[in-house]
N, C-alpha and C positions, 0 to 999 in steps of 0.2 A: 335765620336758623338758630343763632345763638340764644335769642330770647326763648324759643321753644325748648331748646335743650335745658336752659336754666329753669324754666317752669316745671318740666318733668322732673329734673333733679331735685329741686326744692320741694315739690309736692310729695315726693317719696319720703324725704327726710323730715318734713313737717309731720306727715302721718306717722312715721316711726317715732318721732319725739312725743307726739300725743299719746301713742300707745304706751311708751315707756313711762310717761308721767302718770297716766291713769293706773298702771300696774303698781308704781311706787306709792301712790297716794292711797291705794286700796289696802285695807288691813291685810297684813302678810298671812299667807296661808301655807307657808312652807312646812310648818310643823304638823299640819293637819293631813298631809299626805300619808297614806298607810306605810309606804316604804320608809319615809322620813321618821315617822313616829316609832316604828319598830327599831330603826337604827339608833335613835336617841334613847329608847328604853334599854337597849343592850348596853349602851355606854353608861347610862345611869346605874344599872345594876353593878357593873364592874367598879365604878367610882364609889358607889354607896357602900360597898363592903369595907373598904379602907377608911372611908369617912366616918361611918358609924362606929368602927372599932376605935378610932381616935377620939371620937366624941364620948363614948362610954368610958373611956379610960381617963381623959383629961378635961371633959366638959367643953363649953363653948369656946373658951380661950384657945384650947388646943385645936379645935375644928375650924376656927375662923379663917385661917389661910386657905383652906380647901373649899370654902363655900362660894367664892365669887372670883371673877376676873373682870377685865375691862368691858366685856360685852354681855356675858350671861351671869346669872346668879343661881346658885343651887341652894335651896332651903330644905330644912327638915321639919316635919310636923308629926305630931302624934295622931293616932286614929280619931281622937275626940275633937280634932280641929285646931289644936294649939300649935302655933308655929314656934319652933325652937330656935334660939340664938339669933332672932331677927326682930325688928320693930313690929308694932301691931300691923298685921296684914289687912288687905281690903276685905270688906265684909263678905264679898262674893266668894272668897277663897274657902270659907268654911264649908259651904255646900259642895265645892269641888273636892275638898279633902275627904268628906264623908262618902262621896260617890266613889272616889278612888279606893277608899278603904274596903269597900264591898265588891270592887271589881278586880278581876285578875288581869285585865288589859290596861295598857297606858291610855290616859285620857288627855286630849289636847283641847284647849279652850282659849278664846281671845277675850281680853279685857280692854279697857280704854287705852291704856298706855303700854301694855305688854301682852305677850301670849305665854301660856304655861302648858307644860306637859307634866302630869301628875302620875306617879307610879307607886304602888304599894310594894315595899321590900321588907325583908327580915334581917336583923342585925346578926352578927356572929353568935351573940348570946341568945338568939331566938326571940328577941323582942320586936314587935311590928312597928314600922315607921312608914310615913308617906314622904316621898322625895318630890320636890317641886323644882323643875327647871324653868326659870323665867327668862324671857327674851324681850327687852324693851324696844318699842318703836314709836315713842311719843314724837320724835322727829323722823320723818320719812327717810329711809336709807336710800336716797336717790341714786347716788353714785354707785351703790352696790349692784344695781341692775343695769347700768349703762354698759353697752357692748364694749368689748376690749378693743385695743388698737388694731389688731389683725382683722377683727370682724368689721370695724368701721372702714378700713382700707379696701377690703374685698367688696363690701357692699357699695362703697363709693364708686369703684371701678366698674362693677356690674351695672349699677344705675346709670352711670355716664354712658356706657356702651349702649345700653337699652335706649337712652334718650337720643343718641346719635343715629341708631338704626331706625328710629321712628322719624326723626327730623329730616334726615337726608333725602328720603324719597319725597317727602312733602315739599321740601325746598325745590327739588327738581321738577315736581309737578307745577309749582308756581312759576318757575322760570319758563317751562315749556308753554304754559298757558299765556304768559306775558308775551312770548315770542309770537304765538299764534294771533293774539290780539293786535300785535304790531304788523301783521301781514305776512309773517314768515310761517306759512302753512306747513312747510316741511319739517318743522320742529317736532321732536318727540321726547318724551320723558324716559330717561334711562335709569335702571336700578343700579347698575354698576357691578362689575365682576368682583371687586374686593368685598363690598358689603353683601352681595348676594351669596358669595361663597362662605363668608363669615356667619351669616344668619342661617343659610341653608334652608330658606323658607320654601315650602311647597307652592305650587301654582295656585292653590286654593287660599293662600294667605291673603288677608284683607288688603294689605298695602300692595303686594304684587298684583293682585286682581284689579286693584284700582288703577295701577299703572298700565296694565294690559287694556282695560276698558278705555282709559284716556287716550292711549295711542290708537286704538281702533276708532274712537270718535274723531281724532285728528285726521286719520287716513280717509275716513268717510267725508269729512268736511273738505279736505283738500281735493278729493275726486269730484265733489259736487261743484266747488268753485271752478275747478279746471274745466268741467263740462259747461258751466255757464259762460266762461270766457271763450271757449270754442264756439258756442252758440252765438255769442255776440259777434265774433269775428266772421263766422260763416254768413250770418244774416246780413251784416254790413257789406260783405263782398257781393252777395247775391242781389242786394238792392242797387248796386252800382250799374248793372246791366240795364234794368228797366228805366233807370234815371237817364242813362245815356240815350236810349231809344226815345224817351219822352222829350229830351232836348232836341233831337233831330225832328221829331213830329211837331214840336213847337215852332221850329224855324220854317218848316213846310207850311204850317198853318198861317204863319205871318205872311208868307208870299202869296198863298192862294186865298186867304180870307179877306173879307171886306174891311174897310176902315173902322167900322163899328165894333169889330172884335179886338181892336188894339188894346183897350183897357183890360178886358178879361185875360188876354194872352200875356200882358205884362204882369198881371197878378200871378198867373201860373208860373211865369219865369222866376218871380221873387220867391214863391213858395218852394219851387224846385231847388233854387239855390240854397234855401234854408235847410231843406232835407239833405242836400248834398253836404252842406257844412256839418250837420249833425252826424252823418255817416263818417265823415272824416275824423270828427272828434271821437266817435266810438272806436274807430280803428286805432287811433292814437292811444286811447285809454287801454284797449285790449293789448296793444303792443307793450305799453309801459308796465302793465300788470304781469306780463309773461317774462319780461327782462329781469334777470337775477343779478347780472353784473355788467359793467360797462365794457364794450368791446373796442371802442375807439376813444382812447383817452390821451390827453396831453395837458401840459401846463399852458395856461392862458390867463390874461388879465381880465378880472371880473369887471373892472371899470370900463375897459375897451369894449367888452361885450354889451354892457348897458348902453354905451354911446352908439353902438352899431344898430340898436333897435329903436333909437329915438326917432329917426325920420318916419318909420312906419307907424309907431304909436302916436306921434304928433299928428300925422295925417288923419288917423281915426279920431283923435281928440278934437281936431278942427271941425269935424262933422257934428260933434256934440257941443261945439262952442265952449270948450274948456281948454286949459293950458297944462302943459307938462313942464315941470322944472326939475332938473337933475343936478345933483352935486356928487361928483365921483372922485375916486382916487385913481391916478394913473397906474400906480403899482399896487395892485391888490390881487396877487396870483392865487389861483386855485387849480386843482387837478381834476379833470373829468372830461365829459363829452360836451363839447361846446354847443352842438346843435340841440341836445336835450335841455341844457340850461337856458339857452336862448328861447326855446319854446316855453319853458316854465315862466321865465320873466315876462314874456309877451302875454301869456295867459293872465298873470296877476295884474299887469298894467291894464289890459283890456277890461278886466273885471272892475278895476277902479274907475276907468273911463265910463263904463256903463252906468255906474251909480253916482257919478259926480254931476251936479246940476250945471246949468249954463253959467259961464264965467267962473266956474269953480277951478280949483288947482289940484293937480296930482303931483306929489313930491316924490322923487326917487333919490335915495341916498345910498351911496356905496362907501362903506367905512370899515376900518379895522378896529376890533375890540379885543381886550384881554380878559380871559375868563379862566380861573383856576390855573394860571400859569401857561395857558394855551392861547395862541393867536388865532383869531377867527375873522373871516370876511363876512360882512353883513350887507344884504341888500334890503333896504327898507322902502316900501311903497305905501304912501299914505294918500287917501282921497279926502274929499270934503263932502261926502254923501251922508246918508242917514245913519250909517253904522249898522251893527248887527246885535240882536239881543245877546246878553252875556252868556246865557245858557246854550246858545247855538254857535258859539265861536269855534268850537272844535268840530261841530257837525258840518260846517260849510266846506270842509276839506274832503268830505265823503262824496263818492260818485252820485250824481243825479239829485243831490240835496239842494233844495231851494228854500230860502227863508219865506218867500211868498208861497203859501200853500195852494193858491189858485193856479200857480204855474203859468201865468200869462207871459207871452213873449215880451210885452212892453215892460215888464217888471224884472227882467233878467234873462240870462241865457238858459242853457240846458243843465247846468250844474255839473259840468264835466271839466271845465278849464282848471279850476283850483285843484281838483283831484289829480289831474295830470301833473300839475306843478308839484303837488305833495309827493307823488311817486318819484318824480325826477330828482327832487331835493334829497330824498332818502337814499336813492341810488348813489348819491355823491357823499354819503355819510353826513348829511346835513340835517337841519331841522327847520321846519316852517311853523310859524306861530301867528295867530290872528288876535289882535286886541282892538279896543275902541279908544279913540282919542277923547279926552275930557271935553273938548269943545265941539265934538261931533266928527264923525268920519271913521273909516276903518283903516287899520294899519296892519300890513302883512310883512313880516320879517322872515327872510330866508338866510340862514346861517350856515357857513361852510368852513371847514378847516383850511388853514393856509397850507399850500403845497411846499413852500420854501420861504426863506427869509427875504422879504421884499426890500427894495431900496427905500431911501427917504421919500415919503409920499408927497406928491404935489397935488394941491386942490385945484379943481377947475369948476366953474359954474357955467352951466349951459341953460339958457332960457329959450324956449321955442315959442 
């Protein structure tokens, strides 16, 4: 927001400076305005009466003190074009003097280095003269047109206020958009009572209308996602009943069918188990997406939690002929729902087992790190599989995303496990991140804030 306010503020003053500079560099036109010319002519007539009286009585020596000051010069000329009591004038002055002699009105003209107002007057003795008021501008009078201190202060305050009134709603729109992108669909952009009352913008104002349209879009998006979640949950529940009946029918078919039907029936049982597993994951994902806060939370050791899942994950690793190695901290306390975090860790480890080749190794590390003065608990799961393309590392945390676009069962699961883990970690104010190892393999790190100051850590190595 600061950069936007600064850009608006500087843009105004740069534009104002350019306008002032152009005006200053342009030949001055003040004397050419009718009201200014008439005012100067009146002043010349009043001054000329005494000046000509002194000149006719004492000549140029007596009139010299009255002819000029530090800014302007007042010269006298005869109607034939001769300038009196001054050095030789510019050649162009002769034509101006002749024109002024035949005109009853004052004449204003610009020359290269000065501007002149010429006026025909009559001395007290009745003799005609031409008075020339010269104003030099060979050097632009820059500071003469710069606004005063009061003008600068008022303009600065108004410009700053305008920049804030524009930047604040844009910043709030960005924050709300970021929250929605992070899954907090209930986020809305607020104009704010203070700025709204100050600006008193109508509902048709562009910024106010933009906020209204954004919030309407957010509400619509939230309702669509909520309807989708309800649909997932309802369909998953409805599929459980026919699957249960299918399992009963399968057992009856085994008892009544011939031996030749054993292989097809076994195949039906395997596929039924897979569908049931998919339904269970869909229900878990639907539940995780609807949960907004943890209902059953407590302090527990993250290292103990990892050790408790080792027997189950090692059993699954044995079926794939790979090994699990864990290095944990006894005292690595976090606060949250133990069941949800256990499910998240199991899903990440199962994903690693699925992609680890035979005789490969899955490494699980639980450690404490310091970041920006904060203590964090980190669970790091690394496999020795093929890894993931770098442009898809964030996408694998999305529901139903598969790196293998063919979506074959042999090349992976349903793309739900990591999405469940991602949601569970975020519910614990944590962060999950996937990276590739230089030597090959995927690394998934889950980071959680410490719930309290732990005791001195003790390392333990468990090899299964």
